LUMFI-420607 format. One line per field, with one value per residue (C-alpha): x, y, z; residue in one letter; residue number from 1. Coordinates in Angstrom, 3 decimals, decimal comma. Example, Ala and Ser with C-alpha at 12.3 -4.5 7.8 and 13.67 -1.06 7.14 Angstrom:
% LUMFI-420607
east <- [12,300;13,670] .
north <- [-4,500;-1,060] .
up <- [7,800;7,140] .
resn <- [A;S] .
resi <- [1;2] .
% end
This chain:
% LUMFI-420607
east <- [101,508;103,981;101,098;99,208;102,311;102,706;99,052;99,345;102,541;100,802;97,841;100,260;102,036;98,679;97,795;100,966;100,227;96,705;98,024;100,718;98,411;97,384;101,016;101,948;99,149;99,954;103,694;103,064;100,890;102,948;106,304;105,402;102,268;102,251;106,070;106,153;107,458;104,481;104,478;104,776;106,413;107,423;103,916;102,508;104,855;104,039;100,343;100,499;102,317;99,603;96,954;98,554;98,726;95,135;93,877;95,645;94,183;90,729;90,610;91,893;89,269;86,508;87,574;87,745;84,774;82,302;81,842;81,324;78,895;76,842;76,550;75,828;73,053;71,479;71,566;70,078;67,264;66,489;66,280;64,107;61,637;60,344;59,840;59,058;62,297;64,433;62,976;63,212;66,882;67,556;65,747;67,516;70,982;70,372;68,685;71,194;74,308;72,916;71,727;75,258;76,875;78,924;78,495;74,714;74,627;76,718;74,592;71,306;72,413;73,667;70,542;68,414;70,505;70,269;66,583;65,343;63,942;61,932;64,123;64,201;67,604;66,072;63,439;66,013;68,281;65,345;64,179;67,545;68,067;64,563;65,300;68,369;66,602;63,700;66,151;67,902;64,564;63,229;66,396;66,069;62,417;63,539;65,993;63,265;60,798;63,401;62,283;64,810;66,806;66,602;62,802;63,193;66,226;64,730;61,509;63,634;65,501;62,199;61,044;64,309;64,053;60,333;60,813;63,791;61,461;59,567;62,513;64,168;67,393;69,312;68,605;69,103;72,906;72,979;70,192;72,012;75,205;73,408;72,971;76,730;77,603;75,028;76,762;79,832;82,965;81,807;78,173;78,941;80,731;78,137;75,211;76,945;77,530;73,848;72,644;75,081;74,424;70,671;70,860;73,147;70,726;67,505;66,792;66,601;68,648;72,030;74,461;76,035;72,682;70,472;73,004;74,124;71,902;71,321;73,905;72,241;68,965;70,732;72,250;68,987;66,334;68,129;68,038;64,252;63,777;66,143;64,414;61,019;62,385;63,592;60,207;58,398;60,808;60,936;57,134;56,647;59,571;61,592;63,851;64,874;65,430;67,860;69,787;69,760;71,283;73,933;74,823;74,956;77,485;79,547;79,359;80,570;83,430;84,404;84,518;87,077;89,376;92,592;94,431;97,753;98,873;97,955;97,502;98,305;95,028;93,170;94,459;92,581;89,366;89,417;89,697;86,744;84,802;85,453;84,292;81,134;80,496;80,851;79,019;75,422;76,150;77,545;74,604;72,114;74,058;74,384;70,809;69,389;71,960;71,283;67,706;65,994;67,997;68,882;72,099;75,681;78,099;80,290;84,031;83,361;87,062;87,825;84,809;85,862;89,431;88,130;85,950;88,924;91,041;88,267;88,120;91,906;92,240;89,472;90,911;94,458;93,130;91,282;94,174;96,628;94,372;94,124;97,900;98,974;96,471;93,902;96,281;98,231;95,218;93,097;95,972;96,427;92,673;92,432;95,691;94,457;91,174;93,142;95,373;92,289;93,395;90,304;92,196;94,382;91,269;89,690;92,934;93,313;89,673;90,125;93,401;92,422;89,088;90,861;93,589;91,396;88,863;91,538;92,400;88,776;88,318;84,597;85,166;87,965;85,661;82,870;85,275;86,611;83,085;82,111;85,041;84,245;80,530;80,928;83,322;86,012;83,852;84,439;88,071;88,354;91,246;89,482;86,236;87,978;89,706;86,376;84,829;87,821;87,601;83,908;84,626;87,422;85,157;82,365;84,492;86,098;82,656;81,246;84,096;83,298;79,655;80,708;83,077;80,425;77,577;75,094;72,239;73,217;69,981;70,415;73,603;72,185;69,009;71,018;73,258;70,273;68,921;72,267;72,231;68,694;69,547;72,731;70,817;68,983;72,235;74,394;74,696;72,412;75,252;76,922;73,819;73,496;77,258;77,192;74,354;76,156;79,403;77,851;77,358;80,784;82,913;82,164;83,342;86,268;88,904;87,024;84,400;86,667;88,857;85,884;83,986;87,061;87,406;83,709;83,512;86,871;85,730;82,424;84,153;86,827;84,728;82,802;79,045;79,001;77,180;78,901;75,535;73,994;77,049;79,563;77,675;77,101;80,565;79,805;76,648;78,723;81,224;78,342;76,645;79,393;80,810;77,472;77,996;81,620;80,983;78,089;80,303;82,925;80,267;79,052;82,638;83,502;80,323;81,023;84,667;83,547;81,087;83,757;86,143;83,513;82,809;86,530;86,891;83,798;85,081;88,583] .
north <- [56,642;55,759;54,488;57,776;59,752;57,592;58,131;61,899;62,087;60,140;62,555;65,508;64,103;63,769;67,348;68,717;66,688;68,173;71,719;71,391;72,305;75,553;76,502;75,657;77,819;80,755;80,545;80,313;83,424;85,376;84,678;84,602;86,738;89,323;89,240;90,574;89,169;88,940;90,984;89,130;86,153;84,459;84,876;83,279;80,272;79,830;80,097;77,338;75,077;75,774;74,926;71,514;70,799;71,945;69,757;66,702;67,348;67,959;64,696;62,664;64,302;63,418;59,765;59,636;61,769;63,173;60,143;57,581;59,665;60,622;57,039;55,687;58,236;57,233;53,552;54,288;56,373;53,593;51,092;53,456;53,512;57,030;58,994;62,176;62,225;61,301;64,058;66,529;65,640;66,086;69,441;70,668;69,769;71,747;74,632;75,048;74,921;77,492;79,892;79,843;80,642;83,853;85,235;84,868;86,663;89,552;89,952;89,795;92,348;94,819;94,434;95,228;98,242;100,059;99,317;100,976;97,657;96,964;93,897;91,908;90,239;87,510;86,677;86,654;84,248;82,054;81,875;80,687;78,321;76,898;76,123;74,056;72,326;71,497;70,169;67,774;66,514;66,000;64,135;61,826;61,197;60,191;57,655;56,190;55,851;54,702;57,167;57,795;60,929;62,377;62,747;65,208;67,010;67,445;68,797;71,226;72,394;73,018;75,132;77,098;77,885;78,733;81,130;82,750;84,287;86,099;87,047;90,489;90,409;91,785;88,641;85,877;85,560;85,806;83,217;80,766;81,314;80,732;77,082;76,607;78,337;77,113;73,816;74,355;72,237;70,529;70,128;68,245;65,260;65,007;65,105;62,564;60,277;60,590;59,632;56,727;55,420;55,556;53,792;51,128;50,351;50,083;46,794;47,175;50,391;50,685;53,123;54,071;54,752;55,882;57,231;60,242;63,126;65,091;67,698;68,080;68,938;71,463;73,119;73,260;74,607;77,882;78,902;78,595;80,297;83,221;83,976;83,876;86,164;88,577;88,575;89,373;92,085;93,800;93,753;95,139;97,553;97,917;100,731;98,928;95,736;97,416;98,816;95,445;93,651;96,358;95,697;91,964;92,708;94,760;91,992;89,407;91,676;92,055;88,283;87,954;90,743;89,370;90,494;92,211;91,633;89,232;90,349;87,551;88,381;87,543;83,968;83,297;84,998;83,311;79,946;80,910;81,840;78,405;76,736;78,875;77,736;74,059;74,336;74,319;71,093;69,425;70,647;69,095;65,819;65,330;66,487;63,804;61,224;61,490;62,822;61,201;58,063;57,813;55,987;56,802;57,638;54,645;55,308;58,816;59,574;58,859;60,887;63,810;63,630;63,616;66,678;68,539;67,653;68,875;72,220;72,648;71,482;73,754;76,730;76,064;75,579;78,921;80,763;79,386;80,327;83,911;84,122;82,304;81,673;84,456;87,453;86,245;84,673;87,800;90,019;87,950;87,949;91,725;92,262;90,035;91,924;95,182;93,746;93,403;90,007;87,824;84,617;84,987;85,526;82,328;80,389;81,645;80,788;77,270;76,547;78,095;76,236;72,925;73,444;74,757;71,979;69,300;70,775;71,106;69,311;68,653;67,047;64,884;63,680;62,817;61,077;58,883;57,775;57,281;54,912;53,081;52,468;51,723;48,891;50,347;51,002;54,711;55,716;58,716;60,294;59,955;61,258;64,319;64,935;64,726;67,198;69,537;69,526;70,390;73,306;74,508;74,475;76,136;79,018;79,615;79,660;81,847;84,316;84,341;85,154;88,167;89,395;89,234;90,342;87,508;86,866;84,080;82,099;81,179;79,291;77,734;76,529;74,863;73,297;71,876;70,406;68,671;67,311;65,968;64,265;62,707;61,433;58,948;57,538;57,499;54,379;54,570;54,439;57,591;59,843;60,766;61,323;63,518;65,614;65,939;66,959;70,290;71,186;70,227;72,061;75,594;75,720;76,959;77,137;77,937;80,521;83,462;83,194;82,697;85,597;87,824;86,938;87,564;90,900;91,977;91,256;93,063;96,105;96,412;95,759;98,725;98,306;95,551;95,860;94,008;93,372;91,798;90,457;89,845;86,944;83,608;82,043;79,874;78,652;77,619;75,901;73,943;72,962;71,609;69,004;67,197;66,906;65,746;63,236;61,652;61,627;59,762;57,288;56,654;56,158;53,794;51,772;51,391;50,481;47,828;46,337;46,219;44,497;41,868;41,291;40,828;38,282;36,469;36,211;35,149] .
up <- [-5,684;-8,439;-10,582;-10,100;-11,140;-14,262;-15,207;-14,703;-16,772;-19,539;-19,389;-19,434;-22,496;-24,287;-23,280;-24,845;-27,967;-28,130;-27,691;-30,356;-33,304;-31,554;-30,907;-34,500;-35,955;-33,696;-34,419;-38,157;-38,290;-35,769;-37,463;-41,166;-41,509;-38,712;-38,406;-34,877;-31,607;-29,223;-26,056;-22,740;-24,462;-21,200;-19,813;-22,969;-22,737;-19,036;-19,837;-22,424;-19,936;-17,336;-19,938;-20,497;-16,755;-16,272;-19,112;-17,651;-14,175;-15,630;-17,590;-14,623;-12,387;-14,838;-14,827;-11,026;-10,035;-12,568;-14,836;-12,023;-9,966;-13,044;-14,262;-10,758;-10,250;-13,554;-12,568;-9,133;-10,656;-13,136;-10,259;-8,242;-11,127;-10,449;-13,658;-11,724;-9,718;-12,711;-14,897;-12,023;-11,540;-15,270;-15,323;-12,190;-13,511;-16,713;-14,926;-12,085;-14,251;-16,676;-13,974;-12,548;-15,903;-15,285;-18,824;-18,594;-15,230;-16,591;-19,708;-17,778;-15,155;-17,761;-19,891;-16,839;-15,820;-19,158;-19,748;-16,535;-15,391;-18,558;-19,116;-15,917;-15,332;-13,220;-15,851;-18,656;-16,770;-15,808;-19,435;-20,738;-17,810;-18,242;-21,901;-20,965;-18,056;-20,346;-22,942;-20,542;-19,166;-22,701;-23,653;-20,642;-21,539;-25,037;-23,612;-21,399;-24,275;-26,814;-29,474;-32,282;-31,543;-35,031;-34,867;-31,992;-33,435;-36,910;-35,368;-33,360;-36,456;-38,228;-35,268;-35,200;-38,906;-38,754;-35,834;-37,602;-40,205;-37,427;-35,197;-35,370;-37,389;-34,396;-32,378;-34,972;-34,865;-31,080;-30,777;-33,034;-31,048;-27,746;-28,667;-28,608;-25,334;-22,816;-22,021;-19,866;-19,680;-16,472;-17,525;-20,748;-19,135;-16,357;-18,793;-21,037;-18,044;-17,080;-20,560;-20,990;-17,473;-18,025;-21,397;-19,901;-17,071;-19,113;-20,862;-24,626;-24,753;-26,441;-24,750;-28,086;-29,790;-26,901;-24,386;-26,409;-27,497;-24,284;-25,257;-28,651;-26,913;-24,658;-27,734;-29,687;-27,304;-26,370;-30,048;-29,953;-26,586;-27,278;-30,593;-28,881;-26,194;-28,884;-30,623;-27,371;-26,218;-29,599;-29,781;-26,270;-25,928;-29,137;-27,876;-24,703;-26,661;-29,030;-26,104;-24,377;-27,317;-27,715;-24,092;-24,846;-27,581;-25,123;-22,528;-25,013;-26,022;-22,360;-21,918;-24,722;-23,573;-22,162;-19,094;-19,575;-15,978;-13,210;-9,638;-7,128;-5,383;-8,594;-8,461;-5,216;-6,297;-9,691;-7,970;-5,765;-8,938;-10,458;-7,234;-7,340;-10,932;-9,971;-6,610;-7,992;-9,868;-6,754;-4,628;-7,056;-7,235;-3,483;-2,781;-5,059;-3,958;-0,212;0,047;-2,960;-3,751;-0,017;-0,686;0,261;-2,545;-3,340;-3,061;-1,770;-1,255;-4,930;-6,077;-3,850;-5,144;-8,718;-8,078;-6,562;-9,613;-11,938;-10,115;-10,059;-13,651;-14,937;-13,062;-14,317;-17,832;-17,855;-16,185;-18,730;-21,636;-20,389;-19,917;-23,065;-25,809;-25,673;-25,843;-28,859;-30,601;-30,294;-31,420;-34,581;-35,247;-35,114;-37,032;-39,858;-40,132;-40,330;-43,116;-45,382;-46,699;-47,025;-47,826;-44,738;-42,628;-43,960;-43,481;-39,912;-39,151;-40,534;-38,729;-35,400;-35,507;-36,077;-33,495;-30,666;-31,158;-30,880;-27,449;-26,272;-22,901;-23,363;-26,772;-25,380;-22,598;-25,051;-27,452;-24,640;-23,717;-27,378;-27,961;-24,730;-25,325;-29,053;-28,230;-30,478;-33,554;-32,959;-32,615;-30,298;-32,233;-35,590;-34,051;-32,614;-35,950;-37,808;-35,363;-35,638;-39,448;-39,168;-36,837;-39,133;-42,197;-40,223;-38,951;-42,361;-44,029;-41,259;-41,767;-45,486;-44,659;-42,595;-45,327;-48,078;-45,792;-46,457;-43,984;-41,583;-41,701;-45,379;-44,527;-41,364;-43,114;-45,907;-43,259;-41,391;-44,629;-45,243;-41,660;-42,094;-45,398;-44,005;-40,969;-43,183;-44,591;-41,455;-39,237;-36,210;-33,691;-35,064;-35,241;-31,517;-31,214;-34,321;-32,915;-29,573;-31,264;-32,228;-28,567;-27,260;-29,810;-28,639;-25,059;-22,988;-25,717;-28,898;-27,947;-26,976;-30,075;-32,391;-30,802;-31,141;-34,826;-35,594;-33,791;-35,214;-38,768;-38,306;-36,814;-39,514;-42,636;-43,945;-43,925;-41,281;-37,968;-35,103;-33,456;-36,573;-38,425;-35,613;-34,109;-35,825;-36,065;-33,030;-34,766;-37,798;-35,489;-33,932;-37,193;-39,426;-37,001;-37,229;-40,984;-40,804;-37,996;-39,888;-42,972;-40,926;-39,782;-43,331;-44,571;-41,682;-42,274;-46,008;-45,330;-42,853;-45,352;-48,074;-45,663;-44,824;-48,524;-49,268;-46,452;-47,692;-51,245;-50,186] .
resn <- [M;N;E;A;V;K;I;F;L;S;D;L;K;N;S;F;K;D;L;F;P;I;V;A;V;V;L;F;F;Q;A;L;I;V;Q;E;V;P;Q;N;L;Y;S;I;V;A;G;L;F;I;V;A;V;G;L;A;L;F;I;R;G;L;E;L;G;I;F;P;I;G;E;N;L;A;V;D;F;A;K;K;G;S;L;F;W;L;L;L;F;A;F;T;I;G;F;S;T;T;V;A;E;P;A;L;I;A;I;A;D;K;A;A;S;I;S;D;G;K;I;D;A;Y;F;L;R;M;T;V;A;F;S;V;G;F;A;I;A;L;G;V;F;R;I;L;T;G;H;P;L;H;Y;Y;I;I;T;G;Y;V;L;V;V;A;I;T;F;F;A;P;K;E;I;I;G;L;A;Y;D;S;G;G;V;T;T;S;T;V;T;V;P;L;V;A;A;L;G;I;G;L;A;S;S;I;K;G;R;N;P;A;I;D;G;F;G;L;I;A;F;A;S;L;T;P;M;I;F;V;Q;L;Y;G;I;I;V;Y;A;V;A;P;E;S;A;T;A;A;F;V;V;M;E;E;A;V;R;E;T;I;E;S;R;G;E;F;D;P;K;D;I;F;W;D;L;V;A;V;I;K;D;V;A;P;I;L;M;V;I;F;F;F;Q;Y;L;V;I;K;K;A;V;A;H;L;H;K;I;A;A;G;I;V;L;V;I;L;G;L;Y;S;F;I;L;G;L;E;M;G;L;F;P;I;G;E;T;I;A;F;Q;L;T;A;M;K;S;D;L;L;I;Y;L;F;G;F;L;I;G;F;S;T;T;M;A;E;P;A;L;L;A;I;A;I;K;A;Q;E;V;S;E;G;R;I;N;Q;T;V;L;R;T;A;V;A;I;G;V;A;I;G;I;A;L;G;A;Y;R;I;V;V;G;D;P;I;H;Y;Y;I;I;V;G;Y;I;V;V;I;V;M;T;Y;F;A;P;R;Y;I;I;P;I;A;Y;D;S;G;G;V;T;T;S;T;V;T;V;P;L;V;A;A;L;G;L;G;L;A;Q;N;I;E;G;R;N;P;L;I;D;G;F;G;L;I;A;F;A;S;L;F;P;M;I;T;V;M;G;Y;G;I;W;A;H;L;A;S;E;R;S;I;Q;R;R;G;S;A] .
resi <- [1;2;3;4;5;6;7;8;9;10;11;12;13;14;15;16;17;18;19;20;21;22;23;24;25;26;27;28;29;30;31;32;33;34;35;36;37;38;39;40;41;42;43;44;45;46;47;48;49;50;51;52;53;54;55;56;57;58;59;60;61;62;63;64;65;66;67;68;69;70;71;72;73;74;75;76;77;78;79;80;81;82;83;84;85;86;87;88;89;90;91;92;93;94;95;96;97;98;99;100;101;102;103;104;105;106;107;108;109;110;111;112;113;114;115;116;117;118;119;120;121;122;123;124;125;126;127;128;129;130;131;132;133;134;135;136;137;138;139;140;141;142;143;144;145;146;147;148;149;150;151;152;153;154;155;156;157;158;159;160;161;162;163;164;165;166;167;168;169;170;171;172;173;174;175;176;177;178;179;180;181;182;183;184;185;186;187;188;189;190;191;192;193;194;195;196;197;198;199;200;201;202;203;204;205;206;207;208;209;210;211;212;213;214;215;216;217;218;219;220;221;222;223;224;225;226;227;228;229;230;231;232;233;234;235;236;237;238;239;240;241;242;243;244;245;246;247;248;249;250;251;252;253;254;255;256;257;258;259;260;261;262;263;264;265;266;267;268;269;270;271;272;273;274;275;276;277;278;279;280;281;282;283;284;285;286;287;288;289;290;291;292;293;294;295;296;297;298;299;300;301;302;303;304;305;306;307;308;309;310;311;312;313;314;315;316;317;318;319;320;321;322;323;324;325;326;327;328;329;330;331;332;333;334;335;336;337;338;339;340;341;342;343;344;345;346;347;348;349;350;351;352;353;354;355;356;357;358;359;360;361;362;363;364;365;366;367;368;369;370;371;372;373;374;375;376;377;378;379;380;381;382;383;384;385;386;387;388;389;390;391;392;393;394;395;396;397;398;399;400;401;402;403;404;405;406;407;408;409;410;411;412;413;414;415;416;417;418;419;420;421;422;423;424;425;426;427;428;429;430;431;432;433;434;435;436;437;438;439;440;441;442;443;444;445;446;447;448;449;450;451;452;453;454;455;456;457;458;459;460;461;462;463;464;465;466;467;468;469;470;471;472;473;474;475;476;477;478;479;480;481;482;483;484;485;486;487;488;489;490;491;492;493;494;495;496;497;498;499;500;501;502;503;504;505;506] .
% end
């Protein structure tokens, strides 16, 4: 018991350390730029404390429950030797977690209600969920065959860009953003554990090179499918499509609105909502574990305890964000757009991108596994810093795009070209992790603040359309980490070679 308390206190200390950059950025802008004392100050402080506790519980739950069961399932499937069941499991994990995504359900239902049934909510949800399920299955197939990841990813980028020239302009920003929001905080660690476990159990596969990449697939395919969906809907029913995407904008805005007060009843129902979000994942896991693998879960009590900690940690994390970070962060974002100071907007975008990414649970989980499987070649703190710098640059540049009014796809296409070029110079072990980093940066912490900033800019700048210009910041936040992480890999590789040469000449 004492050991468990020590571990939790250590995790809590690390959580506070991860949250410090966010607090520093918010305090700086609130005190020196906005020069106002935030409303509900005590609620904000309490919220930030709850965030730290939730993050500590979440990480401990991952270590106890999600990582072990994901890796064990991958090993058992590899031993079973059934390609069909393994691919079906991969597809079902991606499909079930996406179908259960609350934001997707809300958007689909509202789109159906205002289109008089022309847009079917069930079909829309199934289309997006199918794209993620297909992505995870394709990624597992790649691990089994041993094909280089970048062949698939580069082909996907080419498809995204090609389809962009045929897609309606109203759908492009939203489609690019969809690649960054389909993988939830629980899904990312489970998918990562599946890929690493599979690569570890197959002879000739390297967990560091072959185990990562599934998240990159899950971030790429929705961009293709959503653009295709937009092309079809605009061709068949252009009026209903326009209305549907306006409703999508409204739904996104609703998801970033903070609560001013908390009803005690909401605490219970919010916890139930988190359990409902996690339940489909658990149903899929235990169905395949007991009915397909036909093997009892090892150390079930530890796995169950880990799952409970994940649920409690995720709930506490979200509750704390809504109480502490979202209200003050959104207020600053909208105040800065009203102040008409472009440089302050870019600075805020850069700093908030960096600070929120450093506190991102999904990124922390991936960084821990990357350091573990790379046998120390990848330092988790340096990796997270490289990703955070990429997100910061991406959000600042994305804010600049909204201010000047440039089309988003010009920036994204150039970014993809840079990624492709760097792929040929980066060490093999860093490429899959770099590709995955784009999918884990836009999750629980980052998305609401980034969405608030983008919509706020588009609403306050004359001549901008929130539907066309307000989206896209998440796409920038997903793209640039790939560049900075590969840059880190290239630098580390060159530094290692120089060190070896110096020792050889000594």
